[in-house]
C-alpha positions in Angstrom: 12.2 -10.3 14.1 8.9 -11.8 13.0 7.9 -12.3 16.8 9.2 -8.9 17.4 7.1 -6.9 14.3 3.6 -9.9 15.6 4.2 -7.9 19.4 4.3 -4.7 17.9 0.7 -5.1 15.8 -0.6 -6.8 18.8 0.0 -3.7 21.1 -1.1 -1.5 18.1 -4.4 -3.3 17.8 -4.7 -3.0 21.5 -4.6 0.6 21.7 -6.6 1.1 18.3 -3.7 1.9 15.7 -5.2 0.1 13.3 -3.0 1.2 10.6 0.0 0.2 12.6 -1.0 -3.4 13.4 -1.8 -3.8 9.9 1.6 -2.3 9.2 3.5 -4.9 11.2 1.3 -7.9 10.5 1.9 -7.6 6.9 5.5 -6.9 7.6 5.4 -10.1 9.6 3.9 -11.7 7.3 6.9 -11.6 4.7 9.2 -13.1 6.9 7.1 -15.6 8.1 4.5 -16.1 5.4 3.1 -19.8 6.2 2.0 -18.1 9.9 -1.7 -19.1 10.5 -1.7 -16.6 13.6 0.0 -14.0 11.8 -2.8 -14.2 9.2 -5.5 -14.1 11.8 -4.6 -11.3 13.9 -4.7 -9.5 10.2 -8.1 -10.1 10.1 -9.4 -9.5 13.6 -7.7 -5.9 12.5 -9.3 -5.8 9.3 -12.6 -6.7 11.2 -11.8 -4.7 13.7 -12.1 -1.5 10.7 -15.3 -3.1 8.9 -13.0 -4.6 5.9 -14.6 -7.8 6.4 -13.6 -8.8 2.8 -10.1 -8.3 4.0 -11.1 -10.2 6.8 -12.3 -13.1 4.9 -9.5 -13.3 3.2 -7.0 -13.7 5.6 -8.8 -15.9 7.8 -8.8 -18.2 4.5 -5.4 -18.3 4.4 -5.1 -18.8 8.3 -7.8 -21.9 7.8 -6.0 -23.0 5.0 -2.3 -23.0 6.6 -3.5 -24.3 9.7 -7.3 -26.2 9.3 -7.4 -27.6 12.6 -6.9 -24.2 14.5 -10.4 -23.1 16.0 -9.7 -19.2 16.0 -8.9 -19.0 12.0 -12.5 -20.6 11.9 -13.9 -18.1 13.8 -12.5 -15.3 12.4 -14.0 -16.5 9.3 -17.6 -17.0 10.5 -17.4 -13.1 12.1 -16.2 -12.4 8.4 -19.4 -13.5 6.5 -21.5 -12.2 9.6 -19.6 -8.7 8.7 -20.5 -8.9 4.9 -23.9 -10.2 5.9 -23.4 -13.7 4.7 -25.6 -15.3 8.0 -25.7 -18.8 6.2 -21.8 -18.6 5.6 -21.4 -17.1 9.1 -23.9 -20.1 10.7 -21.5 -22.6 9.0 -17.9 -21.3 10.6 -19.1 -20.2 14.5 -22.1 -22.6 14.7 
């Protein structure tokens, strides 16, 4: 079920239907709250809407769940950049 919702969220994101993408990823997180990819994907949607604080919160959750997953750290750096915190962004983006 979570995989189907993730696929729907990815499809919505690819067509820039951001509200639907957030809804689908949120539903999937409700089913599988320990899936770091779901938080990372929702972070990307928030960032695409310039909702950088929410993007940061989801990126932080993704890196908390899977600290060795580089994409989570990239999302975190991008969120900090969007928030205007270039020093913190550089720490995560390298």
